[in-house]
Structures are given as structure tokens and as C-alpha cells.
Biopython code that builds the backbone (N, CA, C, O; Angstrom):
import numpy as np
from Bio.PDB.StructureBuilder import StructureBuilder

atoms = [
    (1, "MET", "N", (-17.338, 8.150, 18.605)),
    (1, "MET", "CA", (-17.647, 8.392, 17.209)),
    (1, "MET", "C", (-18.075, 7.083, 16.577)),
    (1, "MET", "O", (-17.380, 6.073, 16.683)),
    (2, "GLU", "N", (-19.203, 7.106, 15.932)),
    (2, "GLU", "CA", (-19.716, 5.926, 15.245)),
    (2, "GLU", "C", (-19.790, 6.193, 13.748)),
    (2, "GLU", "O", (-20.065, 7.309, 13.308)),
    (3, "ALA", "N", (-19.537, 5.144, 12.981)),
    (3, "ALA", "CA", (-19.609, 5.228, 11.524)),
    (3, "ALA", "C", (-19.832, 3.824, 10.987)),
    (3, "ALA", "O", (-19.761, 2.845, 11.731)),
    (4, "GLU", "N", (-20.098, 3.734, 9.708)),
    (4, "GLU", "CA", (-20.250, 2.415, 9.096)),
    (4, "GLU", "C", (-18.892, 1.722, 9.051)),
    (4, "GLU", "O", (-17.881, 2.332, 8.702)),
    (5, "LEU", "N", (-18.883, 0.452, 9.407)),
    (5, "LEU", "CA", (-17.684, -0.380, 9.317)),
    (5, "LEU", "C", (-18.065, -1.619, 8.526)),
    (5, "LEU", "O", (-19.053, -2.285, 8.834)),
    (6, "SER", "N", (-17.279, -1.920, 7.513)),
    (6, "SER", "CA", (-17.552, -3.076, 6.658)),
    (6, "SER", "C", (-16.313, -3.941, 6.529)),
    (6, "SER", "O", (-15.187, -3.444, 6.554)),
    (7, "VAL", "N", (-16.530, -5.229, 6.392)),
    (7, "VAL", "CA", (-15.461, -6.180, 6.098)),
    (7, "VAL", "C", (-15.710, -6.689, 4.689)),
    (7, "VAL", "O", (-16.792, -7.184, 4.372)),
    (8, "TRP", "N", (-14.686, -6.557, 3.846)),
    (8, "TRP", "CA", (-14.786, -6.946, 2.440)),
    (8, "TRP", "C", (-13.823, -8.084, 2.139)),
    (8, "TRP", "O", (-12.738, -8.156, 2.717)),
    (9, "GLU", "N", (-14.212, -8.955, 1.252)),
    (9, "GLU", "CA", (-13.360, -10.042, 0.786)),
    (9, "GLU", "C", (-13.488, -10.118, -0.724)),
    (9, "GLU", "O", (-14.553, -10.443, -1.248)),
    (10, "GLU", "N", (-12.406, -9.820, -1.418)),
    (10, "GLU", "CA", (-12.380, -9.873, -2.884)),
    (10, "GLU", "C", (-13.561, -9.136, -3.509)),
    (10, "GLU", "O", (-14.331, -9.710, -4.279)),
    (11, "ALA", "N", (-13.688, -7.860, -3.165)),
    (11, "ALA", "CA", (-14.718, -6.959, -3.701)),
    (11, "ALA", "C", (-16.140, -7.361, -3.329)),
    (11, "ALA", "O", (-17.095, -6.927, -3.973)),
    (12, "ARG", "N", (-16.291, -8.188, -2.292)),
    (12, "ARG", "CA", (-17.619, -8.608, -1.828)),
    (12, "ARG", "C", (-17.746, -8.253, -0.354)),
    (12, "ARG", "O", (-16.933, -8.680, 0.466)),
    (13, "MET", "N", (-18.788, -7.458, -0.013)),
    (13, "MET", "CA", (-19.000, -7.111, 1.377)),
    (13, "MET", "C", (-19.532, -8.338, 2.112)),
    (13, "MET", "O", (-20.531, -8.936, 1.712)),
    (14, "VAL", "N", (-18.851, -8.695, 3.182)),
    (14, "VAL", "CA", (-19.219, -9.867, 3.961)),
    (14, "VAL", "C", (-20.013, -9.474, 5.197)),
    (14, "VAL", "O", (-20.929, -10.182, 5.615)),
    (15, "TRP", "N", (-19.650, -8.344, 5.772)),
    (15, "TRP", "CA", (-20.277, -7.909, 7.012)),
    (15, "TRP", "C", (-20.241, -6.399, 7.071)),
    (15, "TRP", "O", (-19.267, -5.780, 6.643)),
    (16, "SER", "N", (-21.303, -5.795, 7.603)),
    (16, "SER", "CA", (-21.348, -4.345, 7.735)),
    (16, "SER", "C", (-22.187, -3.973, 8.945)),
    (16, "SER", "O", (-23.207, -4.600, 9.231)),
    (17, "GLU", "N", (-21.749, -2.958, 9.638)),
    (17, "GLU", "CA", (-22.471, -2.428, 10.790)),
    (17, "GLU", "C", (-22.578, -0.923, 10.595)),
    (17, "GLU", "O", (-21.562, -0.251, 10.417)),
    (18, "MET", "N", (-23.787, -0.386, 10.627)),
    (18, "MET", "CA", (-24.002, 1.026, 10.322)),
    (18, "MET", "C", (-23.491, 1.969, 11.412)),
    (18, "MET", "O", (-22.944, 3.022, 11.087)),
    (19, "ALA", "N", (-23.646, 1.638, 12.662)),
    (19, "ALA", "CA", (-23.258, 2.539, 13.755)),
    (19, "ALA", "C", (-22.228, 1.850, 14.638)),
    (19, "ALA", "O", (-22.514, 1.500, 15.783)),
    (20, "PHE", "N", (-21.037, 1.659, 14.103)),
    (20, "PHE", "CA", (-19.977, 0.956, 14.809)),
    (20, "PHE", "C", (-19.072, 1.962, 15.522)),
    (20, "PHE", "O", (-18.780, 3.018, 14.960)),
    (21, "PRO", "N", (-18.619, 1.664, 16.745)),
    (21, "PRO", "CA", (-17.735, 2.592, 17.472)),
    (21, "PRO", "C", (-16.313, 2.575, 16.896)),
    (21, "PRO", "O", (-15.412, 1.973, 17.480)),
    (22, "VAL", "N", (-16.120, 3.229, 15.762)),
    (22, "VAL", "CA", (-14.845, 3.164, 15.037)),
    (22, "VAL", "C", (-13.694, 3.821, 15.800)),
    (22, "VAL", "O", (-12.559, 3.350, 15.724)),
    (23, "ALA", "N", (-13.970, 4.898, 16.531)),
    (23, "ALA", "CA", (-12.897, 5.538, 17.296)),
    (23, "ALA", "C", (-12.407, 4.607, 18.396)),
    (23, "ALA", "O", (-11.208, 4.535, 18.664)),
    (24, "GLU", "N", (-13.310, 3.911, 19.018)),
    (24, "GLU", "CA", (-12.920, 2.951, 20.056)),
    (24, "GLU", "C", (-12.137, 1.789, 19.448)),
    (24, "GLU", "O", (-11.162, 1.323, 20.038)),
    (25, "LEU", "N", (-12.554, 1.322, 18.281)),
    (25, "LEU", "CA", (-11.814, 0.260, 17.603)),
    (25, "LEU", "C", (-10.402, 0.730, 17.259)),
    (25, "LEU", "O", (-9.439, -0.007, 17.471)),
    (26, "ALA", "N", (-10.267, 1.951, 16.730)),
    (26, "ALA", "CA", (-8.949, 2.492, 16.400)),
    (26, "ALA", "C", (-8.076, 2.570, 17.654)),
    (26, "ALA", "O", (-6.887, 2.255, 17.610)),
    (27, "TYR", "N", (-8.667, 2.986, 18.758)),
    (27, "TYR", "CA", (-7.952, 3.071, 20.027)),
    (27, "TYR", "C", (-7.412, 1.697, 20.441)),
    (27, "TYR", "O", (-6.232, 1.565, 20.767)),
    (28, "HIS", "N", (-8.271, 0.683, 20.426)),
    (28, "HIS", "CA", (-7.865, -0.663, 20.857)),
    (28, "HIS", "C", (-6.880, -1.309, 19.884)),
    (28, "HIS", "O", (-5.978, -2.032, 20.306)),
    (29, "LEU", "N", (-7.044, -1.056, 18.598)),
    (29, "LEU", "CA", (-6.076, -1.584, 17.631)),
    (29, "LEU", "C", (-4.699, -0.960, 17.837)),
    (29, "LEU", "O", (-3.685, -1.649, 17.727)),
    (30, "ALA", "N", (-4.655, 0.340, 18.137)),
    (30, "ALA", "CA", (-3.378, 1.005, 18.390)),
    (30, "ALA", "C", (-2.694, 0.412, 19.618)),
    (30, "ALA", "O", (-1.486, 0.174, 19.607)),
    (31, "LEU", "N", (-3.464, 0.174, 20.669)),
    (31, "LEU", "CA", (-2.894, -0.453, 21.872)),
    (31, "LEU", "C", (-2.372, -1.853, 21.561)),
    (31, "LEU", "O", (-1.311, -2.248, 22.043)),
    (32, "TRP", "N", (-3.125, -2.600, 20.752)),
    (32, "TRP", "CA", (-2.710, -3.954, 20.367)),
    (32, "TRP", "C", (-1.384, -3.912, 19.605)),
    (32, "TRP", "O", (-0.499, -4.731, 19.853)),
    (33, "LEU", "N", (-1.248, -2.964, 18.683)),
    (33, "LEU", "CA", (-0.015, -2.854, 17.905)),
    (33, "LEU", "C", (1.171, -2.380, 18.750)),
    (33, "LEU", "O", (2.320, -2.547, 18.342)),
    (34, "GLN", "N", (0.910, -1.801, 19.903)),
    (34, "GLN", "CA", (1.979, -1.340, 20.790)),
    (34, "GLN", "C", (2.286, -2.348, 21.895)),
    (34, "GLN", "O", (3.237, -2.161, 22.654)),
    (35, "GLY", "N", (1.498, -3.406, 21.992)),
    (35, "GLY", "CA", (1.650, -4.369, 23.076)),
    (35, "GLY", "C", (2.920, -5.202, 22.962)),
    (35, "GLY", "O", (3.531, -5.276, 21.895)),
    (36, "PRO", "N", (3.310, -5.824, 24.063)),
    (36, "PRO", "CA", (4.545, -6.618, 24.077)),
    (36, "PRO", "C", (4.481, -7.872, 23.211)),
    (36, "PRO", "O", (5.521, -8.386, 22.798)),
    (37, "ALA", "N", (3.296, -8.365, 22.933)),
    (37, "ALA", "CA", (3.153, -9.583, 22.128)),
    (37, "ALA", "C", (2.713, -9.272, 20.700)),
    (37, "ALA", "O", (2.131, -10.122, 20.027)),
    (38, "VAL", "N", (2.992, -8.052, 20.238)),
    (38, "VAL", "CA", (2.573, -7.636, 18.900)),
    (38, "VAL", "C", (3.088, -8.625, 17.845)),
    (38, "VAL", "O", (4.265, -8.987, 17.839)),
    (39, "GLY", "N", (2.214, -9.040, 16.983)),
    (39, "GLY", "CA", (2.572, -9.976, 15.927)),
    (39, "GLY", "C", (2.584, -11.423, 16.374)),
    (39, "GLY", "O", (2.824, -12.323, 15.569)),
    (40, "GLN", "N", (2.326, -11.655, 17.655)),
    (40, "GLN", "CA", (2.332, -13.019, 18.180)),
    (40, "GLN", "C", (0.972, -13.455, 18.700)),
    (40, "GLN", "O", (0.656, -14.645, 18.693)),
    (41, "GLU", "N", (0.165, -12.501, 19.149)),
    (41, "GLU", "CA", (-1.159, -12.810, 19.684)),
    (41, "GLU", "C", (-2.226, -12.126, 18.854)),
    (41, "GLU", "O", (-1.991, -11.069, 18.269)),
    (42, "GLY", "N", (-3.398, -12.732, 18.807)),
    (42, "GLY", "CA", (-4.515, -12.168, 18.070)),
    (42, "GLY", "C", (-5.151, -10.997, 18.798)),
    (42, "GLY", "O", (-4.742, -10.621, 19.896)),
    (43, "PHE", "N", (-6.152, -10.438, 18.159)),
    (43, "PHE", "CA", (-6.883, -9.283, 18.671)),
    (43, "PHE", "C", (-8.355, -9.639, 18.743)),
    (43, "PHE", "O", (-8.888, -10.296, 17.849)),
    (44, "GLU", "N", (-9.007, -9.205, 19.804)),
    (44, "GLU", "CA", (-10.453, -9.345, 19.925)),
    (44, "GLU", "C", (-10.991, -8.083, 20.563)),
    (44, "GLU", "O", (-10.641, -7.759, 21.698)),
    (45, "LEU", "N", (-11.844, -7.364, 19.839)),
    (45, "LEU", "CA", (-12.435, -6.153, 20.384)),
    (45, "LEU", "C", (-13.408, -6.539, 21.486)),
    (45, "LEU", "O", (-14.311, -7.352, 21.286)),
    (46, "ASP", "N", (-13.209, -5.945, 22.641)),
    (46, "ASP", "CA", (-14.103, -6.146, 23.775)),
    (46, "ASP", "C", (-14.342, -4.768, 24.369)),
    (46, "ASP", "O", (-13.470, -4.207, 25.031)),
    (47, "SER", "N", (-15.520, -4.231, 24.130)),
    (47, "SER", "CA", (-15.800, -2.877, 24.587)),
    (47, "SER", "C", (-17.209, -2.795, 25.153)),
    (47, "SER", "O", (-17.985, -3.748, 25.076)),
    (48, "MET", "N", (-17.521, -1.640, 25.720)),
    (48, "MET", "CA", (-18.855, -1.429, 26.270)),
    (48, "MET", "C", (-19.881, -1.278, 25.158)),
    (48, "MET", "O", (-21.052, -1.598, 25.359)),
    (49, "GLN", "N", (-19.468, -0.797, 23.987)),
    (49, "GLN", "CA", (-20.400, -0.566, 22.888)),
    (49, "GLN", "C", (-20.503, -1.746, 21.929)),
    (49, "GLN", "O", (-21.491, -1.874, 21.205)),
    (50, "ALA", "N", (-19.502, -2.599, 21.921)),
    (50, "ALA", "CA", (-19.486, -3.729, 20.988)),
    (50, "ALA", "C", (-19.200, -4.997, 21.763)),
    (50, "ALA", "O", (-18.268, -5.040, 22.566)),
    (51, "GLY", "N", (-19.987, -6.021, 21.533)),
    (51, "GLY", "CA", (-19.799, -7.273, 22.235)),
    (51, "GLY", "C", (-18.445, -7.898, 21.944)),
    (51, "GLY", "O", (-17.848, -7.664, 20.893)),
    (52, "ALA", "N", (-17.977, -8.691, 22.884)),
    (52, "ALA", "CA", (-16.688, -9.378, 22.733)),
    (52, "ALA", "C", (-16.684, -10.202, 21.451)),
    (52, "ALA", "O", (-17.626, -10.940, 21.163)),
    (53, "GLY", "N", (-15.621, -10.061, 20.704)),
    (53, "GLY", "CA", (-15.475, -10.848, 19.484)),
    (53, "GLY", "C", (-16.155, -10.275, 18.264)),
    (53, "GLY", "O", (-16.157, -10.908, 17.208)),
    (54, "LEU", "N", (-16.730, -9.098, 18.381)),
    (54, "LEU", "CA", (-17.384, -8.503, 17.218)),
    (54, "LEU", "C", (-16.377, -8.307, 16.094)),
    (54, "LEU", "O", (-16.707, -8.478, 14.921)),
    (55, "ILE", "N", (-15.154, -7.949, 16.453)),
    (55, "ILE", "CA", (-14.043, -7.893, 15.500)),
    (55, "ILE", "C", (-12.924, -8.749, 16.088)),
    (55, "ILE", "O", (-12.518, -8.556, 17.235)),
    (56, "ARG", "N", (-12.436, -9.686, 15.298)),
    (56, "ARG", "CA", (-11.346, -10.556, 15.733)),
    (56, "ARG", "C", (-10.275, -10.603, 14.646)),
    (56, "ARG", "O", (-10.580, -10.576, 13.454)),
    (57, "ILE", "N", (-9.026, -10.674, 15.077)),
    (57, "ILE", "CA", (-7.905, -10.851, 14.163)),
    (57, "ILE", "C", (-7.077, -11.996, 14.724)),
    (57, "ILE", "O", (-6.649, -11.959, 15.878)),
    (58, "GLU", "N", (-6.858, -13.007, 13.906)),
    (58, "GLU", "CA", (-6.103, -14.168, 14.367)),
    (58, "GLU", "C", (-5.024, -14.527, 13.366)),
    (58, "GLU", "O", (-5.215, -14.427, 12.154)),
    (59, "GLY", "N", (-3.894, -14.944, 13.896)),
    (59, "GLY", "CA", (-2.789, -15.386, 13.061)),
    (59, "GLY", "C", (-2.848, -16.891, 12.846)),
    (59, "GLY", "O", (-3.362, -17.632, 13.683)),
    (60, "SER", "N", (-2.320, -17.327, 11.724)),
    (60, "SER", "CA", (-2.219, -18.747, 11.411)),
    (60, "SER", "C", (-0.930, -18.953, 10.625)),
    (60, "SER", "O", (-0.212, -17.993, 10.343)),
    (61, "ASP", "N", (-0.644, -20.171, 10.281)),
    (61, "ASP", "CA", (0.547, -20.447, 9.475)),
    (61, "ASP", "C", (0.489, -19.750, 8.122)),
    (61, "ASP", "O", (1.527, -19.426, 7.545)),
    (62, "GLU", "N", (-0.723, -19.517, 7.612)),
    (62, "GLU", "CA", (-0.893, -18.888, 6.296)),
    (62, "GLU", "C", (-0.887, -17.372, 6.357)),
    (62, "GLU", "O", (-0.670, -16.722, 5.334)),
    (63, "GLY", "N", (-1.119, -16.789, 7.528)),
    (63, "GLY", "CA", (-1.165, -15.337, 7.660)),
    (63, "GLY", "C", (-2.227, -14.905, 8.652)),
    (63, "GLY", "O", (-2.728, -15.717, 9.430)),
    (64, "TRP", "N", (-2.571, -13.626, 8.624)),
    (64, "TRP", "CA", (-3.537, -13.025, 9.551)),
    (64, "TRP", "C", (-4.892, -12.887, 8.887)),
    (64, "TRP", "O", (-4.993, -12.477, 7.731)),
    (65, "ARG", "N", (-5.950, -13.239, 9.642)),
    (65, "ARG", "CA", (-7.309, -13.192, 9.115)),
    (65, "ARG", "C", (-8.214, -12.409, 10.061)),
    (65, "ARG", "O", (-7.999, -12.376, 11.272)),
    (66, "ILE", "N", (-9.228, -11.783, 9.478)),
    (66, "ILE", "CA", (-10.203, -11.011, 10.252)),
    (66, "ILE", "C", (-11.529, -11.750, 10.218)),
    (66, "ILE", "O", (-11.948, -12.272, 9.185)),
    (67, "GLY", "N", (-12.177, -11.781, 11.373)),
    (67, "GLY", "CA", (-13.472, -12.432, 11.490)),
    (67, "GLY", "C", (-14.328, -11.736, 12.529)),
    (67, "GLY", "O", (-13.925, -10.734, 13.118)),
    (68, "SER", "N", (-15.512, -12.279, 12.745)),
    (68, "SER", "CA", (-16.449, -11.707, 13.699)),
    (68, "SER", "C", (-17.323, -12.812, 14.267)),
    (68, "SER", "O", (-17.628, -13.790, 13.584)),
    (69, "ASN", "N", (-17.721, -12.649, 15.514)),
    (69, "ASN", "CA", (-18.663, -13.592, 16.102)),
    (69, "ASN", "C", (-20.020, -13.537, 15.401)),
    (69, "ASN", "O", (-20.813, -14.473, 15.504)),
    (70, "LEU", "N", (-20.287, -12.435, 14.686)),
    (70, "LEU", "CA", (-21.550, -12.331, 13.953)),
    (70, "LEU", "C", (-21.595, -13.274, 12.760)),
    (70, "LEU", "O", (-22.668, -13.715, 12.348)),
    (71, "THR", "N", (-20.430, -13.578, 12.208)),
    (71, "THR", "CA", (-20.328, -14.501, 11.075)),
    (71, "THR", "C", (-19.232, -15.521, 11.403)),
    (71, "THR", "O", (-18.164, -15.491, 10.791)),
    (72, "PRO", "N", (-19.481, -16.426, 12.364)),
    (72, "PRO", "CA", (-18.423, -17.306, 12.869)),
    (72, "PRO", "C", (-17.819, -18.248, 11.826)),
    (72, "PRO", "O", (-16.685, -18.694, 12.000)),
    (73, "ALA", "N", (-18.523, -18.555, 10.775)),
    (73, "ALA", "CA", (-17.990, -19.464, 9.755)),
    (73, "ALA", "C", (-17.121, -18.735, 8.737)),
    (73, "ALA", "O", (-16.445, -19.375, 7.932)),
    (74, "PHE", "N", (-17.131, -17.406, 8.764)),
    (74, "PHE", "CA", (-16.384, -16.644, 7.759)),
    (74, "PHE", "C", (-15.135, -16.015, 8.364)),
    (74, "PHE", "O", (-15.179, -15.428, 9.445)),
    (75, "TRP", "N", (-14.025, -16.148, 7.650)),
    (75, "TRP", "CA", (-12.781, -15.445, 7.929)),
    (75, "TRP", "C", (-12.260, -14.921, 6.606)),
    (75, "TRP", "O", (-12.433, -15.565, 5.571)),
    (76, "THR", "N", (-11.623, -13.757, 6.625)),
    (76, "THR", "CA", (-11.014, -13.252, 5.401)),
    (76, "THR", "C", (-9.869, -14.175, 5.002)),
    (76, "THR", "O", (-9.406, -14.990, 5.801)),
    (77, "SER", "N", (-9.425, -14.041, 3.779)),
    (77, "SER", "CA", (-8.242, -14.776, 3.338)),
    (77, "SER", "C", (-7.043, -14.269, 4.139)),
    (77, "SER", "O", (-6.991, -13.093, 4.500)),
    (78, "PRO", "N", (-6.085, -15.145, 4.417)),
    (78, "PRO", "CA", (-4.928, -14.713, 5.198)),
    (78, "PRO", "C", (-4.049, -13.723, 4.436)),
    (78, "PRO", "O", (-3.871, -13.826, 3.222)),
    (79, "VAL", "N", (-3.505, -12.757, 5.188)),
    (79, "VAL", "CA", (-2.574, -11.771, 4.632)),
    (79, "VAL", "C", (-1.333, -11.732, 5.510)),
    (79, "VAL", "O", (-1.363, -12.140, 6.671)),
    (80, "ALA", "N", (-0.247, -11.237, 4.942)),
    (80, "ALA", "CA", (1.000, -11.091, 5.693)),
    (80, "ALA", "C", (0.839, -10.017, 6.767)),
    (80, "ALA", "O", (-0.011, -9.134, 6.657)),
    (81, "TRP", "N", (1.662, -10.108, 7.794)),
    (81, "TRP", "CA", (1.621, -9.157, 8.902)),
    (81, "TRP", "C", (1.742, -7.713, 8.414)),
    (81, "TRP", "O", (0.980, -6.851, 8.852)),
    (82, "ASP", "N", (2.682, -7.440, 7.519)),
    (82, "ASP", "CA", (2.884, -6.062, 7.060)),
    (82, "ASP", "C", (1.672, -5.531, 6.300)),
    (82, "ASP", "O", (1.390, -4.334, 6.358)),
    (83, "VAL", "N", (0.960, -6.383, 5.601)),
    (83, "VAL", "CA", (-0.268, -5.974, 4.901)),
    (83, "VAL", "C", (-1.348, -5.629, 5.928)),
    (83, "VAL", "O", (-2.039, -4.620, 5.792)),
    (84, "LEU", "N", (-1.488, -6.457, 6.942)),
    (84, "LEU", "CA", (-2.464, -6.199, 7.997)),
    (84, "LEU", "C", (-2.169, -4.873, 8.687)),
    (84, "LEU", "O", (-3.076, -4.064, 8.881)),
    (85, "VAL", "N", (-0.927, -4.641, 9.055)),
    (85, "VAL", "CA", (-0.552, -3.397, 9.739)),
    (85, "VAL", "C", (-0.811, -2.187, 8.842)),
    (85, "VAL", "O", (-1.283, -1.156, 9.319)),
    (86, "ALA", "N", (-0.510, -2.302, 7.563)),
    (86, "ALA", "CA", (-0.763, -1.191, 6.633)),
    (86, "ALA", "C", (-2.261, -0.871, 6.578)),
    (86, "ALA", "O", (-2.635, 0.301, 6.542)),
    (87, "GLU", "N", (-3.104, -1.874, 6.571)),
    (87, "GLU", "CA", (-4.559, -1.650, 6.539)),
    (87, "GLU", "C", (-5.046, -1.030, 7.847)),
    (87, "GLU", "O", (-5.915, -0.158, 7.837)),
    (88, "ILE", "N", (-4.492, -1.475, 8.963)),
    (88, "ILE", "CA", (-4.861, -0.879, 10.256)),
    (88, "ILE", "C", (-4.444, 0.585, 10.297)),
    (88, "ILE", "O", (-5.187, 1.424, 10.807)),
    (89, "LYS", "N", (-3.277, 0.902, 9.772)),
    (89, "LYS", "CA", (-2.818, 2.294, 9.736)),
    (89, "LYS", "C", (-3.715, 3.146, 8.845)),
    (89, "LYS", "O", (-3.987, 4.301, 9.173)),
    (90, "GLN", "N", (-4.175, 2.600, 7.732)),
    (90, "GLN", "CA", (-5.099, 3.333, 6.863)),
    (90, "GLN", "C", (-6.423, 3.581, 7.577)),
    (90, "GLN", "O", (-6.979, 4.676, 7.490)),
    (91, "PHE", "N", (-6.930, 2.574, 8.279)),
    (91, "PHE", "CA", (-8.147, 2.721, 9.076)),
    (91, "PHE", "C", (-7.945, 3.806, 10.129)),
    (91, "PHE", "O", (-8.813, 4.660, 10.312)),
    (92, "ASP", "N", (-6.813, 3.779, 10.819)),
    (92, "ASP", "CA", (-6.498, 4.766, 11.840)),
    (92, "ASP", "C", (-6.515, 6.179, 11.260)),
    (92, "ASP", "O", (-7.084, 7.089, 11.861)),
    (93, "ARG", "N", (-5.891, 6.366, 10.092)),
    (93, "ARG", "CA", (-5.880, 7.694, 9.448)),
    (93, "ARG", "C", (-7.300, 8.157, 9.136)),
    (93, "ARG", "O", (-7.638, 9.320, 9.358)),
    (94, "SER", "N", (-8.123, 7.257, 8.627)),
    (94, "SER", "CA", (-9.510, 7.617, 8.292)),
    (94, "SER", "C", (-10.290, 8.027, 9.529)),
    (94, "SER", "O", (-11.036, 9.006, 9.502)),
    (95, "VAL", "N", (-10.120, 7.286, 10.605)),
    (95, "VAL", "CA", (-10.825, 7.616, 11.842)),
    (95, "VAL", "C", (-10.347, 8.957, 12.375)),
    (95, "VAL", "O", (-11.164, 9.786, 12.776)),
    (96, "ARG", "N", (-9.035, 9.186, 12.385)),
    (96, "ARG", "CA", (-8.494, 10.452, 12.867)),
    (96, "ARG", "C", (-9.035, 11.636, 12.056)),
    (96, "ARG", "O", (-9.388, 12.673, 12.619)),
    (97, "GLU", "N", (-9.097, 11.470, 10.735)),
    (97, "GLU", "CA", (-9.635, 12.535, 9.884)),
    (97, "GLU", "C", (-11.097, 12.799, 10.210)),
    (97, "GLU", "O", (-11.522, 13.953, 10.277)),
    (98, "GLY", "N", (-11.875, 11.728, 10.413)),
    (98, "GLY", "CA", (-13.288, 11.888, 10.751)),
    (98, "GLY", "C", (-13.493, 12.568, 12.090)),
    (98, "GLY", "O", (-14.363, 13.428, 12.231)),
    (99, "VAL", "N", (-12.687, 12.181, 13.078)),
    (99, "VAL", "CA", (-12.772, 12.799, 14.403)),
    (99, "VAL", "C", (-12.405, 14.275, 14.309)),
    (99, "VAL", "O", (-13.100, 15.124, 14.867)),
    (100, "ALA", "N", (-11.313, 14.586, 13.603)),
    (100, "ALA", "CA", (-10.881, 15.984, 13.450)),
    (100, "ALA", "C", (-11.935, 16.809, 12.709)),
    (100, "ALA", "O", (-12.151, 17.974, 13.042)),
    (101, "ALA", "N", (-12.594, 16.218, 11.709)),
    (101, "ALA", "CA", (-13.632, 16.928, 10.960)),
    (101, "ALA", "C", (-14.817, 17.290, 11.849)),
    (101, "ALA", "O", (-15.562, 18.225, 11.553)),
    (102, "MET", "N", (-14.987, 16.546, 12.940)),
    (102, "MET", "CA", (-16.062, 16.841, 13.894)),
    (102, "MET", "C", (-15.631, 17.905, 14.906)),
    (102, "MET", "O", (-16.405, 18.287, 15.783)),
    (103, "GLY", "N", (-14.382, 18.379, 14.774)),
    (103, "GLY", "CA", (-13.886, 19.392, 15.693)),
    (103, "GLY", "C", (-13.315, 18.824, 16.975)),
    (103, "GLY", "O", (-13.146, 19.551, 17.955)),
    (104, "ILE", "N", (-13.016, 17.532, 16.982)),
    (104, "ILE", "CA", (-12.470, 16.871, 18.170)),
    (104, "ILE", "C", (-11.009, 16.515, 17.893)),
    (104, "ILE", "O", (-10.686, 15.966, 16.840)),
    (105, "GLU", "N", (-10.142, 16.824, 18.833)),
    (105, "GLU", "CA", (-8.723, 16.490, 18.705)),
    (105, "GLU", "C", (-8.568, 14.970, 18.838)),
    (105, "GLU", "O", (-8.954, 14.408, 19.863)),
    (106, "PRO", "N", (-8.008, 14.291, 17.820)),
    (106, "PRO", "CA", (-7.916, 12.828, 17.861)),
    (106, "PRO", "C", (-6.757, 12.276, 18.692)),
    (106, "PRO", "O", (-6.418, 11.099, 18.567)),
    (107, "SER", "N", (-6.154, 13.099, 19.527)),
    (107, "SER", "CA", (-5.002, 12.653, 20.313)),
    (107, "SER", "C", (-5.353, 11.584, 21.346)),
    (107, "SER", "O", (-4.448, 10.966, 21.907)),
    (108, "PHE", "N", (-6.631, 11.347, 21.611)),
    (108, "PHE", "CA", (-7.020, 10.290, 22.543)),
    (108, "PHE", "C", (-6.773, 8.906, 21.957)),
    (108, "PHE", "O", (-6.794, 7.913, 22.684)),
    (109, "ILE", "N", (-6.536, 8.831, 20.640)),
    (109, "ILE", "CA", (-6.206, 7.570, 19.985)),
    (109, "ILE", "C", (-4.680, 7.471, 19.945)),
    (109, "ILE", "O", (-4.033, 8.336, 19.355)),
    (110, "PRO", "N", (-4.089, 6.443, 20.555)),
    (110, "PRO", "CA", (-2.623, 6.320, 20.514)),
    (110, "PRO", "C", (-2.120, 6.220, 19.073)),
    (110, "PRO", "O", (-2.810, 5.709, 18.191)),
    (111, "GLU", "N", (-0.920, 6.711, 18.860)),
    (111, "GLU", "CA", (-0.291, 6.645, 17.523)),
    (111, "GLU", "C", (0.009, 5.196, 17.157)),
    (111, "GLU", "O", (0.441, 4.412, 18.002)),
    (112, "VAL", "N", (-0.221, 4.844, 15.898)),
    (112, "VAL", "CA", (0.145, 3.496, 15.424)),
    (112, "VAL", "C", (1.408, 3.575, 14.603)),
    (112, "VAL", "O", (1.889, 2.555, 14.110)),
]
sb = StructureBuilder()
sb.init_structure("model")
sb.init_model(0)
sb.init_chain("A")
sb.init_seg("    ")
for serial, (resi, resn, name, xyz) in enumerate(atoms, 1):
    if name == "N":
        sb.init_residue(resn, " ", resi, " ")
    sb.init_atom(name, np.array(xyz, "f"), 0.0, 1.0, " ", f" {name:<3s}", serial, name[0])
structure = sb.get_structure()
């Protein structure tokens, strides 16, 4: 499933991709949140449809930031872990609703 994916910073769109594999991203984010190093290691989407680093999440002393190899000089402002997880869960819900609206059972995406 592909859809528009955008990264926003303080009401300003920084990056957008019109046909992004959002279901695959939701799948990999769910696996990342279930991994043994959750909250300790960053995330980098590496898939057949999206080049490595197209979406990156990295932790720092100030918090967690989202970036992309497409805009290497830009990172979002840091947020607390719980804020990041809440946003990932909201993204997951949106993707699941979109998949279900297409008549596809979203159970292939692990629960977050």
C-alpha cells in the first residue's frame, strides 16, 4: 500500500513523498518497537521499495529525531520517547484503517 508520507516541523512541511510504501514502514516500525533494544537503538528503513535511510529515527541526549537521507542536513526537533511512540502508534492506526478500507486485513502489520 502506497500513500503520501510527509515530515512536518512546526507546521512546515520539510519532506514529502507521494507514493511511499506506508504499510511496509508501519510493519518495520512495529518490529522496531518490539525489538530487544527498543528505546536504545535508532531506526532506519531499509526496504525493497525505499532506499536505505529514507526514513531514520535517532536518539540523542535531547530526545528522538526523525530525518532522511533525502534531506541529510535536516532533522526534526528532538522529542521524548513517549511522544515518538505515540506518533508511531497514530501512524500505525492510520495505515491500518487505510489498508482495511481497501478490503485487506491489516493483520500482516504486527501490533504496536
